[in-house]
C-alpha positions in Angstrom: -29.9 1.4 3.9 -27.9 -0.1 1.0 -26.4 3.3 0.3 -25.1 3.7 3.8 -23.7 0.1 3.8 -21.9 0.8 0.5 -20.6 4.1 2.0 -19.3 2.3 5.1 -17.6 -0.3 2.9 -16.0 2.4 0.8 -14.8 4.2 3.9 -13.3 1.0 5.3 -11.6 0.2 2.0 -10.3 3.8 1.8 -8.7 3.3 5.2 -7.3 -0.1 4.3 -5.6 1.1 1.1 -4.1 4.1 2.9 -2.7 1.8 5.7 -1.3 -0.7 3.1 0.4 2.1 1.1 1.9 3.4 4.4 3.2 0.0 5.4 4.7 -0.5 1.9 6.1 3.0 1.8 4.4 3.6 -1.5 2.8 6.8 -2.7 -0.4 6.9 -4.7 1.7 7.7 -7.7 3.9 4.7 -7.2 0.8 2.5 -6.9 -0.7 3.9 -10.1 2.6 3.3 -11.9 2.8 -0.3 -10.7 -0.8 -0.9 -11.7 -0.5 1.0 -15.0 -3.4 3.3 -14.3 -3.9 7.0 -14.0 -2.9 8.4 -10.6 -6.3 10.0 -10.4 -7.9 6.6 -10.1 -5.8 5.8 -7.0 -6.7 9.1 -5.5 -10.4 8.4 -6.1 -10.0 5.1 -4.1 -8.2 7.0 -1.3 -10.9 9.7 -1.2 -13.8 7.2 -1.3 -15.1 8.5 -4.6 -14.6 5.1 -6.3 -14.6 1.6 -4.7 -11.2 -0.1 -4.7 -11.4 -3.4 -6.5 -11.3 -6.3 -4.1 -8.5 -7.9 -6.2 -6.3 -4.8 -5.5 -7.2 -4.7 -1.8 -6.4 -8.4 -1.4 -3.1 -8.0 -3.3 -2.0 -5.0 -1.2 -3.0 -6.8 2.0 -0.8 -9.7 1.0 2.2 -7.5 0.1 1.8 -5.4 3.3 1.6 -8.6 5.4 4.7 -10.0 3.8 6.5 -6.6 4.3 5.6 -6.6 8.0 6.7 -10.2 8.5 10.0 -9.8 6.6 11.5 -6.6 7.8 15.1 -5.6 7.3 17.7 -7.9 8.7 18.7 -7.5 12.3 21.7 -5.3 12.7 21.3 -3.8 9.2 23.2 -0.5 9.0 22.8 1.3 5.7 25.8 3.6 6.2 28.0 0.6 7.0 26.9 -1.1 3.9 28.0 1.8 1.8 31.5 1.7 3.2 31.8 -2.0 3.7 29.5 -3.6 1.1 31.3 -7.0 1.0 30.3 -7.6 4.7 26.6 -7.2 4.3 
């Protein structure tokens, strides 16, 4: 019973970390660089081989939430910013 509960938790965490990375637009490599760990460790979290530390999940959740609540400014046009950078 405990093994299946742990497995369910790891699967849920695996899904969460994948969603958070997607929201942030980060790759596993970018996350590993930010955390200063081997990329293999992030892939193990994503594949459910290792449990993602709660501290990391909480941090990613906060960042993803902030990112969703603070999207690009209304009317932002990247091409216009390149030709008219003083107006943006």
